[in-house]
C-alpha positions as CSV (number, residue, x, y, z in Angstrom):
1,M,9.4,10.6,-12.8
2,V,6.0,11.3,-11.1
3,I,4.7,9.3,-8.2
4,D,1.1,9.6,-7.1
5,F,1.3,8.8,-3.4
6,H,-2.5,8.5,-2.7
7,V,-4.7,6.3,-4.9
8,H,-7.6,4.0,-3.9
9,V,-8.7,0.6,-5.2
10,R,-11.7,-1.5,-4.3
11,E,-12.2,-5.0,-5.6
12,G,-15.1,-5.0,-8.1
13,K,-15.1,-1.2,-8.4
14,G,-13.7,-0.4,-11.8
15,E,-10.9,-1.8,-13.9
16,I,-7.3,-1.1,-13.0
17,K,-6.5,-0.6,-16.7
18,N,-8.6,2.6,-16.4
19,L,-6.3,4.0,-13.7
20,L,-3.2,3.0,-15.6
21,A,-4.5,4.7,-18.8
22,A,-5.2,7.9,-16.9
23,M,-1.8,7.7,-15.4
24,D,-0.2,7.4,-18.8
25,A,-2.3,10.4,-20.1
26,Y,-1.1,12.7,-17.4
27,G,2.5,11.5,-17.1
28,I,2.3,9.6,-13.8
29,D,4.8,6.8,-13.7
30,M,3.9,5.1,-10.4
31,A,0.9,5.1,-8.0
32,V,0.7,4.0,-4.4
33,I,-2.6,2.2,-4.0
34,H,-4.5,2.1,-0.7
35,P,-7.4,0.0,0.6
36,I,-9.5,1.1,3.6
37,A,-10.1,-1.6,6.1
38,S,-13.6,-1.2,7.6
39,E,-16.2,-3.2,9.5
40,N,-18.9,-1.3,7.6
41,K,-18.7,-2.2,3.9
42,V,-20.9,0.8,3.1
43,L,-18.0,3.1,4.1
44,G,-15.2,1.3,2.4
45,Y,-13.8,-2.0,1.3
46,G,-10.2,-3.0,2.2
47,D,-8.3,-6.1,1.4
48,N,-4.6,-6.2,1.6
49,S,-4.4,-9.4,-0.5
50,F,-6.2,-7.6,-3.3
51,V,-3.7,-4.7,-3.2
52,G,-0.8,-7.3,-3.0
53,K,-2.1,-9.0,-6.1
54,L,-2.2,-5.8,-8.1
55,V,1.3,-4.8,-7.0
56,K,2.5,-8.2,-8.1
57,D,0.7,-7.9,-11.5
58,Y,2.0,-4.4,-12.2
59,P,5.3,-4.0,-10.3
60,D,6.5,-1.2,-12.6
61,R,3.4,0.9,-12.1
62,L,2.0,0.2,-8.6
63,M,3.1,0.0,-5.1
64,G,0.8,-0.6,-2.1
65,F,0.0,0.4,1.4
66,A,-1.9,-1.9,3.8
67,S,-4.9,-1.0,5.9
68,V,-6.0,-2.5,9.3
69,L,-8.4,-1.6,12.1
70,P,-6.0,-0.6,14.9
71,Y,-8.4,-1.5,17.7
72,Q,-8.6,-5.1,16.6
73,S,-6.4,-7.5,18.4
74,S,-5.2,-9.0,15.1
75,A,-4.2,-5.6,13.6
76,G,-0.4,-5.9,14.3
77,D,-0.2,-9.4,13.0
78,E,-2.2,-8.5,9.9
79,L,0.0,-5.5,9.2
80,K,3.1,-7.6,9.5
81,R,1.7,-10.2,7.2
82,A,0.7,-7.6,4.6
83,V,4.2,-6.1,4.6
84,E,6.1,-9.4,4.6
85,T,3.9,-11.4,2.3
86,Y,2.7,-8.8,-0.2
87,G,5.6,-6.3,0.0
88,L,3.3,-3.4,1.0
89,K,5.2,-0.2,1.9
90,G,3.2,1.5,4.5
91,L,0.0,1.7,6.5
92,K,-3.2,3.7,5.5
93,L,-5.5,4.7,8.4
94,H,-8.9,6.5,8.0
95,P,-10.2,7.2,11.5
96,A,-13.4,8.8,10.3
97,M,-14.4,5.9,8.1
98,Q,-13.0,3.3,10.5
99,N,-14.9,4.9,13.4
100,Y,-12.2,5.6,16.0
101,P,-10.4,8.7,17.2
102,M,-6.6,9.1,16.7
103,T,-6.5,9.5,20.5
104,H,-7.6,5.8,20.9
105,P,-5.0,3.8,22.9
106,S,-4.6,1.3,20.0
107,M,-2.8,4.1,18.0
108,N,0.1,3.6,20.3
109,T,0.3,-0.1,19.6
110,I,-0.1,0.2,15.8
111,T,2.5,3.0,15.6
112,E,5.0,0.9,17.5
113,K,4.4,-1.9,15.0
114,C,5.1,0.5,12.1
115,I,8.3,1.5,13.8
116,E,9.2,-2.1,14.1
117,L,8.4,-2.7,10.4
118,D,10.1,0.6,9.4
119,I,7.1,1.8,7.4
120,P,5.3,5.2,7.2
121,I,1.7,5.8,8.4
122,L,-0.6,7.9,6.1
123,I,-3.6,9.2,8.0
124,H,-6.7,10.7,6.5
125,T,-7.5,14.2,7.7
126,G,-9.9,17.0,6.6
127,I,-13.5,16.8,5.5
128,I,-15.3,13.5,4.6
129,N,-18.7,13.3,2.9
130,A,-19.8,9.8,3.9
131,R,-22.9,10.3,6.1
132,T,-21.9,7.9,8.9
133,A,-18.2,9.0,9.0
134,R,-17.4,11.3,11.9
135,I,-15.8,14.6,10.8
136,A,-14.5,15.0,14.4
137,Y,-12.2,12.1,13.7
138,C,-10.7,13.9,10.7
139,D,-8.8,16.5,12.7
140,S,-5.1,16.3,12.1
141,L,-4.1,17.8,15.5
142,P,-3.6,14.4,17.3
143,I,-0.8,13.7,14.8
144,D,1.2,16.4,16.7
145,D,1.0,14.4,19.9
146,L,1.8,11.1,18.1
147,A,4.9,12.7,16.4
148,I,6.1,14.0,19.8
149,R,5.5,10.6,21.5
150,Y,7.0,8.6,18.6
151,P,9.9,10.5,17.0
152,E,11.0,7.2,15.3
153,A,7.7,6.9,13.4
154,V,6.9,8.6,10.1
155,F,3.5,10.2,9.7
156,V,1.9,11.6,6.5
157,I,-1.0,14.0,6.9
158,A,-3.3,13.1,4.0
159,H,-5.2,15.9,2.4
160,G,-3.0,18.4,4.3
161,D,-4.4,21.9,4.7
162,P,-1.9,24.5,3.4
163,L,-3.6,27.3,5.2
164,G,-4.2,25.5,8.5
165,K,-1.9,24.0,11.2
166,D,-0.5,21.2,9.0
167,P,2.4,23.1,7.6
168,A,3.4,24.0,11.2
169,M,3.5,20.3,12.1
170,V,5.8,19.7,9.1
171,C,8.0,22.6,10.2
172,K,8.3,21.4,13.8
173,H,8.5,17.6,13.4
174,P,11.3,15.9,11.3
175,N,9.0,12.8,11.1
176,V,5.9,14.5,9.7
177,Y,5.1,14.8,5.9
178,L,2.2,16.6,4.2
179,D,0.2,14.9,1.3
180,T,-1.3,17.4,-1.2
181,T,-4.2,15.2,-2.2
182,G,-7.3,17.3,-3.0
183,T,-7.1,20.2,-0.6
184,F,-3.7,21.7,-1.7
185,A,-4.7,21.7,-5.4
186,R,-8.1,23.3,-4.7
187,Y,-6.5,26.2,-2.8
188,V,-3.7,26.6,-5.4
189,N,-6.3,26.7,-8.2
190,M,-8.1,29.5,-6.4
191,L,-5.1,31.4,-5.2
192,P,-1.7,30.5,-6.7
193,S,0.2,32.3,-4.0
194,V,-0.9,29.7,-1.5
195,A,1.9,27.4,-2.6
196,P,4.9,29.6,-1.9
197,M,3.1,30.7,1.4
198,C,2.8,27.1,2.4
199,Y,6.4,26.3,1.6
200,K,7.6,29.3,3.6
201,R,5.5,28.2,6.6
202,M,6.8,24.6,6.4
203,R,10.4,25.9,6.0
204,K,10.9,22.6,4.2
205,N,10.6,21.3,0.6
206,D,11.6,17.7,1.4
207,R,8.5,16.6,3.4
208,I,5.6,17.1,1.0
209,V,4.3,14.5,-1.4
210,F,1.9,14.6,-4.4
211,G,-1.4,12.6,-4.4
212,T,-4.7,12.6,-6.3
213,D,-7.2,10.3,-4.4
214,A,-7.9,8.8,-7.8
215,N,-9.5,5.4,-8.3
216,P,-10.3,3.3,-11.4
217,L,-13.8,4.9,-11.6
218,N,-12.8,8.5,-11.5
219,A,-9.1,8.5,-12.4
220,V,-9.1,11.1,-15.2
221,S,-11.0,13.8,-13.3
222,R,-9.2,13.3,-10.0
223,I,-5.7,13.2,-11.6
224,E,-6.5,16.3,-13.8
225,D,-7.9,18.2,-10.8
226,N,-4.8,17.6,-8.8
227,I,-1.9,17.6,-11.1
228,I,-2.6,20.6,-13.4
229,P,-2.7,23.2,-10.6
230,L,0.4,21.8,-8.9
231,R,2.4,21.7,-12.1
232,S,1.7,25.4,-12.7
233,M,2.3,26.7,-9.1
234,P,4.9,29.4,-8.7
235,V,7.6,27.4,-6.8
236,S,11.1,26.3,-8.0
237,D,11.8,23.3,-10.2
238,E,13.6,21.7,-7.3
239,D,10.5,22.1,-5.2
240,K,8.4,20.4,-7.9
241,R,10.9,17.6,-8.4
242,L,10.9,16.8,-4.7
243,L,7.1,17.1,-4.5
244,F,6.3,14.9,-7.5
245,C,9.1,12.3,-7.1
246,D,12.0,12.4,-4.8
247,N,10.2,12.8,-1.4
248,A,8.0,9.9,-2.2
249,K,10.9,7.8,-3.4
250,R,12.6,8.3,0.0
251,L,9.5,7.3,1.9
252,L,9.0,4.2,-0.2
253,K,12.7,3.3,0.1
254,M,13.2,3.5,-3.7
255,Q,16.5,5.3,-3.3
């Protein structure tokens, strides 16, 4: 089984059947779909009910995360509703596109809500190309402080950098995971030895998950760009089984 932990959907932006067809073509059994809640619709469109409908329509192929704006007073209630009403399995945050730093006090409140709901938090890190998004808010370093402050929470570093500080955070924190989406595959494609180097630095193989950043408009290219380099990387079959399936299943409570 292969699980794509990081896929995006936007209502009115492509047909979900295109994503499913690309998943079939590259042997992906299940995708975790994410909205991005934003006050600026130019930067992203997020609707938890839309994700909930897709998950209900395709229960054997799709699972979903919710997205909220942590600094809004309704964020905790909306997240609880998304989890309990739509069966969504985690929280997606994108500080750069949602225009707040991870050091904002509201991160404490929303993290505590995720602990209460027993769901993981996937946080965008790395570079962002949207002109009005703040790259300064993409730095993964604040996740280190959050992981120390909230050992009961589970954090996923999206677009984790295998050559930066992210593997060290996985190494030191039992509650931190790394998501390979985009960055990992690019490095492995250029230099295959990056993969075993990263695994050695993490000292773990059970806290890394596979993702593609695909959406219905670009599913084929995004999936191909991510899955081919990682299928060929020089790590053990066990490492690949955990990466492509078992680690995600554990986070999603599928086992």
